[in-house]
Every structure is written in structure tokens, then in C-alpha cells.
py3Dmol code that shows the C-alpha trace and the ligand (Angstrom):
import py3Dmol

protein = """\
ATOM      1  CA  MET A   1       9.632 -20.010 -66.969  1.00  0.00           C
ATOM      2  CA  LYS A   2       8.810 -23.259 -68.727  1.00  0.00           C
ATOM      3  CA  ILE A   3       6.636 -26.150 -67.583  1.00  0.00           C
ATOM      4  CA  ILE A   4       8.042 -29.349 -69.030  1.00  0.00           C
ATOM      5  CA  HIS A   5       6.449 -32.788 -68.987  1.00  0.00           C
ATOM      6  CA  LYS A   6       8.943 -34.815 -71.049  1.00  0.00           C
ATOM      7  CA  ILE A   7      12.286 -36.230 -69.914  1.00  0.00           C
ATOM      8  CA  SER A   8      13.743 -35.683 -73.405  1.00  0.00           C
ATOM      9  CA  GLN A   9      12.951 -31.955 -73.202  1.00  0.00           C
ATOM     10  CA  ILE A  10      14.687 -31.553 -69.833  1.00  0.00           C
ATOM     11  CA  ARG A  11      17.726 -33.348 -71.217  1.00  0.00           C
ATOM     12  CA  GLU A  12      17.709 -31.042 -74.245  1.00  0.00           C
ATOM     13  CA  ILE A  13      17.629 -27.929 -72.039  1.00  0.00           C
ATOM     14  CA  THR A  14      20.296 -29.006 -69.549  1.00  0.00           C
ATOM     15  CA  LYS A  15      22.631 -30.419 -72.227  1.00  0.00           C
ATOM     16  CA  ASN A  16      24.122 -27.064 -73.166  1.00  0.00           C
ATOM     17  CA  LEU A  17      23.974 -25.193 -69.857  1.00  0.00           C
ATOM     18  CA  ASN A  18      27.316 -24.010 -68.582  1.00  0.00           C
ATOM     19  CA  VAL A  19      26.034 -22.868 -65.202  1.00  0.00           C
ATOM     20  CA  SER A  20      25.354 -24.825 -62.015  1.00  0.00           C
ATOM     21  CA  VAL A  21      21.949 -26.506 -61.924  1.00  0.00           C
ATOM     22  CA  GLY A  22      19.894 -26.640 -58.720  1.00  0.00           C
ATOM     23  CA  LEU A  23      17.148 -29.246 -58.357  1.00  0.00           C
ATOM     24  CA  VAL A  24      14.284 -28.970 -55.866  1.00  0.00           C
ATOM     25  CA  PRO A  25      12.382 -32.280 -55.833  1.00  0.00           C
ATOM     26  CA  THR A  26       8.771 -31.890 -54.619  1.00  0.00           C
ATOM     27  CA  MET A  27       5.390 -33.554 -54.834  1.00  0.00           C
ATOM     28  CA  GLY A  28       3.729 -30.196 -55.488  1.00  0.00           C
ATOM     29  CA  ALA A  29       0.977 -28.406 -53.526  1.00  0.00           C
ATOM     30  CA  LEU A  30       3.783 -25.967 -52.838  1.00  0.00           C
ATOM     31  CA  HIS A  31       3.916 -23.866 -49.662  1.00  0.00           C
ATOM     32  CA  SER A  32       6.444 -21.598 -47.957  1.00  0.00           C
ATOM     33  CA  GLY A  33       8.531 -24.613 -46.903  1.00  0.00           C
ATOM     34  CA  HIS A  34       9.068 -25.553 -50.537  1.00  0.00           C
ATOM     35  CA  ALA A  35       9.521 -21.859 -51.384  1.00  0.00           C
ATOM     36  CA  SER A  36      12.484 -21.610 -49.005  1.00  0.00           C
ATOM     37  CA  LEU A  37      14.233 -24.451 -50.879  1.00  0.00           C
ATOM     38  CA  ILE A  38      13.502 -22.854 -54.272  1.00  0.00           C
ATOM     39  CA  GLU A  39      14.748 -19.445 -53.110  1.00  0.00           C
ATOM     40  CA  LYS A  40      17.984 -20.986 -51.886  1.00  0.00           C
ATOM     41  CA  SER A  41      18.501 -22.838 -55.158  1.00  0.00           C
ATOM     42  CA  VAL A  42      17.831 -19.697 -57.209  1.00  0.00           C
ATOM     43  CA  LYS A  43      20.376 -17.838 -55.085  1.00  0.00           C
ATOM     44  CA  ASP A  44      23.032 -20.571 -55.294  1.00  0.00           C
ATOM     45  CA  ASN A  45      22.726 -21.613 -58.952  1.00  0.00           C
ATOM     46  CA  GLY A  46      22.570 -20.293 -62.486  1.00  0.00           C
ATOM     47  CA  PHE A  47      19.586 -22.502 -63.300  1.00  0.00           C
ATOM     48  CA  THR A  48      16.876 -23.964 -61.057  1.00  0.00           C
ATOM     49  CA  ILE A  49      14.584 -26.900 -61.813  1.00  0.00           C
ATOM     50  CA  VAL A  50      11.627 -27.610 -59.524  1.00  0.00           C
ATOM     51  CA  SER A  51      10.242 -31.101 -60.043  1.00  0.00           C
ATOM     52  CA  VAL A  52       6.588 -31.680 -59.225  1.00  0.00           C
ATOM     53  CA  PHE A  53       5.776 -35.377 -59.201  1.00  0.00           C
ATOM     54  CA  VAL A  54       3.530 -37.384 -56.890  1.00  0.00           C
ATOM     55  CA  ASN A  55       5.572 -40.561 -56.951  1.00  0.00           C
ATOM     56  CA  PRO A  56       3.343 -43.664 -56.753  1.00  0.00           C
ATOM     57  CA  VAL A  57       6.295 -45.915 -55.865  1.00  0.00           C
ATOM     58  CA  GLN A  58       6.772 -44.259 -52.475  1.00  0.00           C
ATOM     59  CA  PHE A  59       3.117 -44.632 -51.365  1.00  0.00           C
ATOM     60  CA  GLY A  60       1.770 -47.733 -49.600  1.00  0.00           C
ATOM     61  CA  ILE A  61      -1.466 -49.299 -50.833  1.00  0.00           C
ATOM     62  CA  ASN A  62      -3.588 -47.774 -48.074  1.00  0.00           C
ATOM     63  CA  GLU A  63      -1.961 -44.357 -48.223  1.00  0.00           C
ATOM     64  CA  ASP A  64      -3.133 -41.107 -49.791  1.00  0.00           C
ATOM     65  CA  PHE A  65      -1.677 -41.306 -53.335  1.00  0.00           C
ATOM     66  CA  ASP A  66      -5.078 -40.761 -54.986  1.00  0.00           C
ATOM     67  CA  LYS A  67      -6.199 -37.894 -52.806  1.00  0.00           C
ATOM     68  CA  TYR A  68      -2.799 -36.136 -52.524  1.00  0.00           C
ATOM     69  CA  PRO A  69      -3.388 -32.469 -53.530  1.00  0.00           C
ATOM     70  CA  ARG A  70      -2.407 -31.647 -57.118  1.00  0.00           C
ATOM     71  CA  THR A  71      -2.220 -27.911 -57.852  1.00  0.00           C
ATOM     72  CA  LEU A  72       0.208 -27.595 -60.758  1.00  0.00           C
ATOM     73  CA  GLU A  73      -1.047 -24.237 -62.033  1.00  0.00           C
ATOM     74  CA  ASN A  74      -0.582 -22.503 -58.659  1.00  0.00           C
ATOM     75  CA  ASP A  75       2.724 -24.303 -58.120  1.00  0.00           C
ATOM     76  CA  ALA A  76       4.057 -23.048 -61.444  1.00  0.00           C
ATOM     77  CA  GLN A  77       3.011 -19.477 -60.640  1.00  0.00           C
ATOM     78  CA  LEU A  78       4.876 -19.613 -57.329  1.00  0.00           C
ATOM     79  CA  CYS A  79       7.971 -21.107 -58.980  1.00  0.00           C
ATOM     80  CA  GLU A  80       7.982 -18.364 -61.593  1.00  0.00           C
ATOM     81  CA  LYS A  81       7.625 -15.674 -58.928  1.00  0.00           C
ATOM     82  CA  LEU A  82      10.571 -17.143 -57.025  1.00  0.00           C
ATOM     83  CA  GLY A  83      12.781 -17.131 -60.112  1.00  0.00           C
ATOM     84  CA  ALA A  84      12.883 -20.835 -60.985  1.00  0.00           C
ATOM     85  CA  ASP A  85      13.725 -21.566 -64.632  1.00  0.00           C
ATOM     86  CA  VAL A  86      11.796 -24.780 -65.202  1.00  0.00           C
ATOM     87  CA  VAL A  87       9.050 -26.796 -63.546  1.00  0.00           C
ATOM     88  CA  PHE A  88       9.463 -30.451 -64.469  1.00  0.00           C
ATOM     89  CA  ALA A  89       6.086 -32.179 -64.042  1.00  0.00           C
ATOM     90  CA  PRO A  90       6.194 -35.594 -65.713  1.00  0.00           C
ATOM     91  CA  SER A  91       3.248 -37.992 -65.810  1.00  0.00           C
ATOM     92  CA  VAL A  92       3.515 -41.362 -64.069  1.00  0.00           C
ATOM     93  CA  ASP A  93       3.799 -43.035 -67.481  1.00  0.00           C
ATOM     94  CA  GLU A  94       6.637 -40.730 -68.464  1.00  0.00           C
ATOM     95  CA  MET A  95       8.588 -41.690 -65.315  1.00  0.00           C
ATOM     96  CA  TYR A  96       7.735 -45.394 -65.170  1.00  0.00           C
ATOM     97  CA  GLN A  97       7.022 -47.821 -67.981  1.00  0.00           C
ATOM     98  CA  ASP A  98       5.928 -50.472 -65.490  1.00  0.00           C
ATOM     99  CA  THR A  99       6.149 -49.950 -61.746  1.00  0.00           C
ATOM    100  CA  ARG A 100       5.898 -53.734 -61.153  1.00  0.00           C
ATOM    101  CA  GLU A 101       9.071 -54.446 -63.134  1.00  0.00           C
ATOM    102  CA  LEU A 102      11.184 -51.604 -61.872  1.00  0.00           C
ATOM    103  CA  THR A 103      14.852 -51.551 -60.857  1.00  0.00           C
ATOM    104  CA  LEU A 104      14.763 -50.088 -57.360  1.00  0.00           C
ATOM    105  CA  VAL A 105      17.375 -48.228 -55.348  1.00  0.00           C
ATOM    106  CA  CYS A 106      17.119 -49.779 -51.871  1.00  0.00           C
ATOM    107  CA  PRO A 107      18.688 -48.040 -48.877  1.00  0.00           C
ATOM    108  CA  PRO A 108      20.242 -50.420 -46.308  1.00  0.00           C
ATOM    109  CA  TYR A 109      18.009 -52.130 -43.779  1.00  0.00           C
ATOM    110  CA  SER A 110      19.724 -50.308 -40.897  1.00  0.00           C
ATOM    111  CA  ALA A 111      18.538 -46.962 -42.326  1.00  0.00           C
ATOM    112  CA  ILE A 112      14.939 -48.003 -42.978  1.00  0.00           C
ATOM    113  CA  ASN A 113      14.065 -50.363 -40.117  1.00  0.00           C
ATOM    114  CA  LYS A 114      13.106 -47.429 -37.897  1.00  0.00           C
ATOM    115  CA  LEU A 115      10.918 -44.313 -37.809  1.00  0.00           C
ATOM    116  CA  CYS A 116       8.987 -43.700 -41.069  1.00  0.00           C
ATOM    117  CA  GLY A 117      10.769 -46.564 -42.832  1.00  0.00           C
ATOM    118  CA  LYS A 118       9.353 -49.014 -40.291  1.00  0.00           C
ATOM    119  CA  SER A 119       5.756 -47.812 -40.525  1.00  0.00           C
ATOM    120  CA  ARG A 120       5.842 -47.250 -44.293  1.00  0.00           C
ATOM    121  CA  PRO A 121       7.427 -50.398 -45.797  1.00  0.00           C
ATOM    122  CA  GLY A 122       8.895 -49.713 -49.237  1.00  0.00           C
ATOM    123  CA  HIS A 123       8.555 -45.933 -48.841  1.00  0.00           C
ATOM    124  CA  PHE A 124      12.256 -45.119 -48.882  1.00  0.00           C
ATOM    125  CA  ASP A 125      12.943 -47.533 -51.762  1.00  0.00           C
ATOM    126  CA  GLY A 126      10.448 -45.416 -53.698  1.00  0.00           C
ATOM    127  CA  VAL A 127      12.038 -42.166 -52.564  1.00  0.00           C
ATOM    128  CA  ALA A 128      15.621 -43.258 -53.301  1.00  0.00           C
ATOM    129  CA  THR A 129      14.549 -44.575 -56.717  1.00  0.00           C
ATOM    130  CA  VAL A 130      12.693 -41.458 -57.839  1.00  0.00           C
ATOM    131  CA  VAL A 131      15.395 -39.127 -56.523  1.00  0.00           C
ATOM    132  CA  SER A 132      18.061 -41.136 -58.400  1.00  0.00           C
ATOM    133  CA  LYS A 133      15.982 -40.871 -61.558  1.00  0.00           C
ATOM    134  CA  LEU A 134      15.592 -37.110 -61.090  1.00  0.00           C
ATOM    135  CA  PHE A 135      19.353 -36.752 -60.543  1.00  0.00           C
ATOM    136  CA  ASN A 136      20.045 -38.656 -63.771  1.00  0.00           C
ATOM    137  CA  ILE A 137      17.388 -36.802 -65.752  1.00  0.00           C
ATOM    138  CA  THR A 138      18.361 -33.279 -64.656  1.00  0.00           C
ATOM    139  CA  LYS A 139      22.126 -33.792 -64.196  1.00  0.00           C
ATOM    140  CA  CYS A 140      21.892 -31.265 -61.367  1.00  0.00           C
ATOM    141  CA  THR A 141      24.898 -29.832 -59.545  1.00  0.00           C
ATOM    142  CA  ARG A 142      23.040 -29.374 -56.245  1.00  0.00           C
ATOM    143  CA  ALA A 143      19.788 -30.706 -54.822  1.00  0.00           C
ATOM    144  CA  TYR A 144      17.767 -29.136 -52.011  1.00  0.00           C
ATOM    145  CA  PHE A 145      15.989 -31.125 -49.291  1.00  0.00           C
ATOM    146  CA  GLY A 146      14.101 -29.990 -46.183  1.00  0.00           C
ATOM    147  CA  GLN A 147      15.088 -31.086 -42.687  1.00  0.00           C
ATOM    148  CA  LYS A 148      11.353 -31.569 -42.132  1.00  0.00           C
ATOM    149  CA  ASP A 149      11.843 -35.027 -43.696  1.00  0.00           C
ATOM    150  CA  ALA A 150      14.921 -35.744 -41.608  1.00  0.00           C
ATOM    151  CA  GLN A 151      15.139 -39.495 -42.242  1.00  0.00           C
ATOM    152  CA  GLN A 152      14.697 -38.888 -45.982  1.00  0.00           C
ATOM    153  CA  LEU A 153      17.537 -36.351 -45.937  1.00  0.00           C
ATOM    154  CA  PHE A 154      19.752 -38.804 -44.046  1.00  0.00           C
ATOM    155  CA  ILE A 155      18.991 -41.571 -46.558  1.00  0.00           C
ATOM    156  CA  ILE A 156      19.557 -39.345 -49.616  1.00  0.00           C
ATOM    157  CA  LYS A 157      22.898 -38.120 -48.263  1.00  0.00           C
ATOM    158  CA  LYS A 158      23.948 -41.734 -47.689  1.00  0.00           C
ATOM    159  CA  MET A 159      22.754 -42.781 -51.158  1.00  0.00           C
ATOM    160  CA  VAL A 160      24.731 -39.969 -52.813  1.00  0.00           C
ATOM    161  CA  LYS A 161      27.857 -41.055 -50.947  1.00  0.00           C
ATOM    162  CA  ASP A 162      27.356 -44.796 -51.472  1.00  0.00           C
ATOM    163  CA  LEU A 163      26.519 -44.502 -55.191  1.00  0.00           C
ATOM    164  CA  ASN A 164      29.014 -41.700 -55.990  1.00  0.00           C
ATOM    165  CA  PHE A 165      26.498 -39.221 -57.343  1.00  0.00           C
ATOM    166  CA  ASP A 166      28.488 -36.061 -58.093  1.00  0.00           C
ATOM    167  CA  ILE A 167      25.843 -33.869 -56.488  1.00  0.00           C
ATOM    168  CA  GLU A 168      25.904 -31.586 -53.454  1.00  0.00           C
ATOM    169  CA  ILE A 169      22.976 -32.183 -51.119  1.00  0.00           C
ATOM    170  CA  VAL A 170      21.863 -28.941 -49.469  1.00  0.00           C
ATOM    171  CA  PRO A 171      19.829 -29.351 -46.252  1.00  0.00           C
ATOM    172  CA  CYS A 172      17.283 -26.583 -45.549  1.00  0.00           C
ATOM    173  CA  PRO A 173      15.693 -25.719 -42.176  1.00  0.00           C
ATOM    174  CA  ILE A 174      12.058 -26.469 -41.305  1.00  0.00           C
ATOM    175  CA  ILE A 175       9.649 -23.632 -42.067  1.00  0.00           C
ATOM    176  CA  ARG A 176       6.785 -23.286 -39.567  1.00  0.00           C
ATOM    177  CA  GLU A 177       3.576 -21.307 -39.238  1.00  0.00           C
ATOM    178  CA  SER A 178       3.768 -18.546 -36.597  1.00  0.00           C
ATOM    179  CA  ASP A 179       2.090 -20.903 -34.068  1.00  0.00           C
ATOM    180  CA  GLY A 180       4.734 -23.602 -34.623  1.00  0.00           C
ATOM    181  CA  LEU A 181       2.960 -25.979 -37.025  1.00  0.00           C
ATOM    182  CA  ALA A 182       5.475 -27.255 -39.577  1.00  0.00           C
ATOM    183  CA  LEU A 183       4.267 -26.499 -43.098  1.00  0.00           C
ATOM    184  CA  SER A 184       3.175 -29.582 -45.004  1.00  0.00           C
ATOM    185  CA  SER A 185       1.091 -30.204 -48.107  1.00  0.00           C
ATOM    186  CA  ARG A 186      -0.928 -32.605 -45.945  1.00  0.00           C
ATOM    187  CA  ASN A 187      -2.013 -29.762 -43.629  1.00  0.00           C
ATOM    188  CA  SER A 188      -4.681 -29.085 -46.272  1.00  0.00           C
ATOM    189  CA  TYR A 189      -6.474 -32.236 -45.021  1.00  0.00           C
ATOM    190  CA  LEU A 190      -6.975 -30.634 -41.588  1.00  0.00           C
ATOM    191  CA  ASP A 191     -10.107 -28.770 -40.522  1.00  0.00           C
ATOM    192  CA  GLU A 192      -9.916 -26.140 -37.788  1.00  0.00           C
ATOM    193  CA  ASN A 193     -10.139 -28.623 -34.909  1.00  0.00           C
ATOM    194  CA  ALA A 194      -7.697 -31.092 -36.418  1.00  0.00           C
ATOM    195  CA  ARG A 195      -5.284 -28.246 -37.045  1.00  0.00           C
ATOM    196  CA  LYS A 196      -5.408 -27.364 -33.333  1.00  0.00           C
ATOM    197  CA  GLU A 197      -4.672 -30.991 -32.477  1.00  0.00           C
ATOM    198  CA  ALA A 198      -1.794 -31.006 -34.983  1.00  0.00           C
ATOM    199  CA  LEU A 199      -0.105 -28.241 -32.989  1.00  0.00           C
ATOM    200  CA  LYS A 200       0.647 -30.865 -30.338  1.00  0.00           C
ATOM    201  CA  LEU A 201       3.570 -32.118 -32.461  1.00  0.00           C
ATOM    202  CA  SER A 202       5.571 -28.891 -32.344  1.00  0.00           C
ATOM    203  CA  ARG A 203       4.455 -28.259 -28.763  1.00  0.00           C
ATOM    204  CA  ALA A 204       5.802 -31.653 -27.680  1.00  0.00           C
ATOM    205  CA  LEU A 205       9.104 -31.023 -29.449  1.00  0.00           C
ATOM    206  CA  ASN A 206       9.448 -27.565 -27.935  1.00  0.00           C
ATOM    207  CA  TYR A 207       8.701 -28.875 -24.445  1.00  0.00           C
ATOM    208  CA  SER A 208      11.312 -31.620 -24.762  1.00  0.00           C
ATOM    209  CA  LYS A 209      13.795 -29.036 -25.978  1.00  0.00           C
ATOM    210  CA  GLU A 210      13.029 -26.916 -22.894  1.00  0.00           C
ATOM    211  CA  LEU A 211      13.692 -29.921 -20.652  1.00  0.00           C
ATOM    212  CA  TRP A 212      16.912 -30.613 -22.570  1.00  0.00           C
ATOM    213  CA  GLN A 213      18.000 -26.994 -22.067  1.00  0.00           C
ATOM    214  CA  LYS A 214      17.332 -27.402 -18.343  1.00  0.00           C
ATOM    215  CA  GLY A 215      19.849 -30.246 -18.398  1.00  0.00           C
ATOM    216  CA  ILE A 216      17.545 -33.270 -18.547  1.00  0.00           C
ATOM    217  CA  ARG A 217      19.183 -36.124 -20.468  1.00  0.00           C
ATOM    218  CA  ASP A 218      16.999 -39.057 -19.377  1.00  0.00           C
ATOM    219  CA  LYS A 219      15.552 -40.477 -22.577  1.00  0.00           C
ATOM    220  CA  ASP A 220      12.430 -41.837 -20.862  1.00  0.00           C
ATOM    221  CA  ILE A 221      11.618 -38.495 -19.263  1.00  0.00           C
ATOM    222  CA  LEU A 222      12.112 -36.674 -22.574  1.00  0.00           C
ATOM    223  CA  ARG A 223       9.959 -39.176 -24.498  1.00  0.00           C
ATOM    224  CA  ASP A 224       7.250 -39.511 -21.847  1.00  0.00           C
ATOM    225  CA  SER A 225       6.799 -35.770 -21.495  1.00  0.00           C
ATOM    226  CA  ALA A 226       6.380 -35.507 -25.277  1.00  0.00           C
ATOM    227  CA  LEU A 227       3.902 -38.419 -25.271  1.00  0.00           C
ATOM    228  CA  LYS A 228       1.847 -36.691 -22.582  1.00  0.00           C
ATOM    229  CA  ILE A 229       1.433 -33.615 -24.785  1.00  0.00           C
ATOM    230  CA  LEU A 230       0.568 -35.846 -27.754  1.00  0.00           C
ATOM    231  CA  GLU A 231      -2.322 -37.501 -25.876  1.00  0.00           C
ATOM    232  CA  GLY A 232      -5.399 -37.712 -28.097  1.00  0.00           C
ATOM    233  CA  LEU A 233      -3.349 -38.294 -31.247  1.00  0.00           C
ATOM    234  CA  ASP A 234      -2.662 -41.674 -32.774  1.00  0.00           C
ATOM    235  CA  VAL A 235       1.111 -41.626 -32.189  1.00  0.00           C
ATOM    236  CA  ASP A 236       3.223 -43.671 -34.560  1.00  0.00           C
ATOM    237  CA  TYR A 237       6.567 -42.909 -32.924  1.00  0.00           C
ATOM    238  CA  VAL A 238       8.467 -40.515 -30.657  1.00  0.00           C
ATOM    239  CA  GLU A 239      12.161 -41.257 -30.974  1.00  0.00           C
ATOM    240  CA  ILE A 240      15.458 -39.614 -30.134  1.00  0.00           C
ATOM    241  CA  VAL A 241      18.403 -40.295 -32.445  1.00  0.00           C
ATOM    242  CA  ASP A 242      21.926 -39.086 -33.026  1.00  0.00           C
ATOM    243  CA  PRO A 243      21.402 -36.634 -35.922  1.00  0.00           C
ATOM    244  CA  GLU A 244      24.666 -37.682 -37.605  1.00  0.00           C
ATOM    245  CA  THR A 245      24.094 -41.457 -37.613  1.00  0.00           C
ATOM    246  CA  PHE A 246      20.356 -41.848 -36.974  1.00  0.00           C
ATOM    247  CA  GLU A 247      21.297 -44.514 -34.422  1.00  0.00           C
ATOM    248  CA  ASP A 248      19.351 -44.448 -31.134  1.00  0.00           C
ATOM    249  CA  TRP A 249      20.638 -41.553 -29.112  1.00  0.00           C
ATOM    250  CA  GLN A 250      22.887 -42.600 -26.221  1.00  0.00           C
ATOM    251  CA  GLU A 251      22.832 -40.523 -23.088  1.00  0.00           C
ATOM    252  CA  THR A 252      26.499 -39.632 -23.585  1.00  0.00           C
ATOM    253  CA  GLY A 253      25.735 -38.191 -27.060  1.00  0.00           C
ATOM    254  CA  LYS A 254      26.152 -34.415 -27.381  1.00  0.00           C
ATOM    255  CA  LYS A 255      23.519 -33.821 -30.068  1.00  0.00           C
ATOM    256  CA  ALA A 256      20.057 -35.335 -30.096  1.00  0.00           C
ATOM    257  CA  LEU A 257      17.260 -35.149 -32.650  1.00  0.00           C
ATOM    258  CA  MET A 258      13.708 -35.846 -31.510  1.00  0.00           C
ATOM    259  CA  LEU A 259      11.335 -37.084 -34.219  1.00  0.00           C
ATOM    260  CA  ILE A 260       7.574 -37.528 -34.046  1.00  0.00           C
ATOM    261  CA  ALA A 261       5.008 -39.054 -36.394  1.00  0.00           C
ATOM    262  CA  ALA A 262       1.324 -39.089 -35.494  1.00  0.00           C
ATOM    263  CA  LYS A 263      -2.077 -39.358 -37.103  1.00  0.00           C
ATOM    264  CA  ILE A 264      -4.530 -36.587 -36.345  1.00  0.00           C
ATOM    265  CA  PRO A 265      -8.006 -37.940 -35.585  1.00  0.00           C
ATOM    266  CA  PRO A 266     -10.587 -37.998 -36.987  1.00  0.00           C
ATOM    267  CA  THR A 267      -8.912 -37.038 -40.293  1.00  0.00           C
ATOM    268  CA  ASN A 268      -6.356 -39.879 -40.196  1.00  0.00           C
ATOM    269  CA  THR A 269      -3.801 -37.387 -41.549  1.00  0.00           C
ATOM    270  CA  ARG A 270      -0.282 -38.572 -40.769  1.00  0.00           C
ATOM    271  CA  LEU A 271       2.079 -35.713 -39.915  1.00  0.00           C
ATOM    272  CA  ILE A 272       5.779 -35.728 -39.063  1.00  0.00           C
ATOM    273  CA  ASP A 273       7.979 -33.175 -37.340  1.00  0.00           C
ATOM    274  CA  ASN A 274      11.373 -33.077 -35.660  1.00  0.00           C
ATOM    275  CA  MET A 275      13.658 -30.787 -33.703  1.00  0.00           C
ATOM    276  CA  GLU A 276      17.229 -30.843 -32.517  1.00  0.00           C
ATOM    277  CA  LEU A 277      17.103 -30.750 -28.716  1.00  0.00           C
TER     278      LEU A 277
END
"""
ligand_1 = """\
23
AMP
P 7.284 -32.892 -50.483
O 6.630 -32.098 -51.553
O 6.476 -33.038 -49.234
O 7.855 -34.191 -50.997
O 8.541 -32.038 -50.031
C 9.516 -31.616 -50.941
C 10.687 -31.047 -50.211
O 10.264 -29.935 -49.432
C 11.310 -32.058 -49.237
O 12.726 -31.939 -49.297
C 10.775 -31.611 -47.912
O 11.610 -31.937 -46.824
C 10.711 -30.105 -48.094
N 9.750 -29.522 -47.147
C 8.454 -29.868 -46.959
N 7.906 -29.145 -45.963
C 8.884 -28.340 -45.486
C 8.956 -27.369 -44.450
N 7.912 -27.087 -43.676
N 10.132 -26.721 -44.253
C 11.212 -27.006 -45.032
N 11.212 -27.914 -46.029
C 10.068 -28.570 -46.261
"""
view = py3Dmol.view(width=600, height=400)
view.addModel(protein, "pdb")
view.setStyle({"model": 0}, {"cartoon": {"style": "trace"}})
view.addModel(ligand_1, "xyz")
view.setStyle({"model": 1}, {"stick": {}})
view.zoomTo()
view.show()
């Protein structure tokens, strides 16, 4: 398996491939969640590229770009073990000549004025831009995204449709620890106590799902019971949307997706999770 840092080298490699190419875009610090995407790509495609790039354009000024974990050597070992063909790990300079003078891909306001888009202004412009660049650089056939970042997946699917990218987007289920905590590179910021607190996210989702299964469809009851479990955390949002449209869920809607974002004190680590009810 090769580790490649230059766009020109990736282009050279993919130019003459006559097999399908799977792309798994990541920011590195790989865990079993990422591994599930890589395994699926290796199974589905003749060639798999894992990109490892902490994208400055999708971080706000007070966010964790500088301290985000960077573990390229371990990441590459895992990718090799899983059968990936290339790790593409460009530098910021390789990806962006000047981030202040950059052509951005901007998802529509209706898709970003809620949930993570609302609390992280500019975040999804950064995501859509870097993902478009990775699509153009790798010329992938398929790209793999986790349902853990449900709003991101929704926005990428819409971007691919709106901009006619000839790429199949493959959604992959959320991988959790045995106690329910959704795997995240940011879990490495948590000490033992904070980790216990972080379990409240999946617990709240599971409880709401139980209520849903008992027939409860009152949005306030579902949200309030989740908020009760989340007490002690700095909750950013608890929302219920229609998973197809990401519009607010209406009580006549058959399917409902509950999404939570919260900071875990005292670490200030912002975690997200979601579950179909
Ligand atoms: P990140 O490195 O956090 O940007 O994530 C890269 C990809 O891995 C995204 O498509 C995420 O949705 C996906 N991912 C992250 N954590 C998980 C998880 N626990 N289960 C499934 N997919 C995940």
C-alpha cells in the first residue's frame, strides 16, 4: 500500500485503472467506524483510496483544528491491514494555495440553517468544498460516508445530485462501542469521567426510541425525555427530522431521525450522535 502526498501522483495512479475506485474521505485518527467504511469499499471496488486530511476550511476559528489528533503512521497501518490500496494524505498547502481566495461549494441555506450547520457557520461549505476536490482528484466511482454525520451525508448526497457528480454515495451504519458510545476521533479528548458523561447521548437516543416503539409520537415528549437524560451536558441541539428531507419531523411522518449534539464538560468536547426512532 502506498502513502501519497501529491495530487499529481494520485492522478497518475488513477489515470490508467480500469476497475471501480472507492474513496473513503476521513480526517484520520482512524477507528473501527472508519474501518467499517474502508472494509466496505475494499469489498465493493477494485481499488480503494483512503484520504486523510484535516481540512482547515471546515473548522471555525475557535474550534479544535490545531489539537485535532494526527496519527498518520497508525492510520496507514490500519488501512494496509484492511486492504486499502492508497492512503492520500496531502498537506494543507497541497490542497489549498490560499484559503482566503478560495472558490467554495456552498450547500443551500435550507440545508445548513439547522443542526450542526447552524452552530458551526461555514462548516458545511468547507466540507462540500473539500469533498468536491477529493472527488475531482481521485475520480472515484463510489464514496463512503458514515451515518454518524447524518447532516453531512444528506448534504453530500444533495451536492452530488445538484452538481451531477457521476459518483455513487454509499451510506454506512454507525459503529458503536459495546456500551453504546458512537466511535469518534474526538473521543480521545475524553477522560474516564467525561467518557461516562458522553454515554448520555446514546442513552437519550435509545430511550426516545423505546418511547417511539411504545407508540409515543408527541415531539415534545420525545425531545424532553432525551433532554432529561442529557442533563449535565452543554446541549447544542436535540432535534427530530424526516430522514429523507431533513425537514422538521411532522407527527404524521412515518420515519423520524433524532439527532443530538452536546459538549461534554469540563473537556468542552463537542460530540454528535443520531438514531432512527
Ligand atoms: P471523520 O474522520 O470524522 O471526518 O469521519 C470520516 C468518515 O467516517 C465520515 O463519513 C464519518 O461519518 C465516518 N464515521 C466516523 N465515525 C463513525 C462511526 N462511529 N460509525 C460509522 N462511520 C463513522
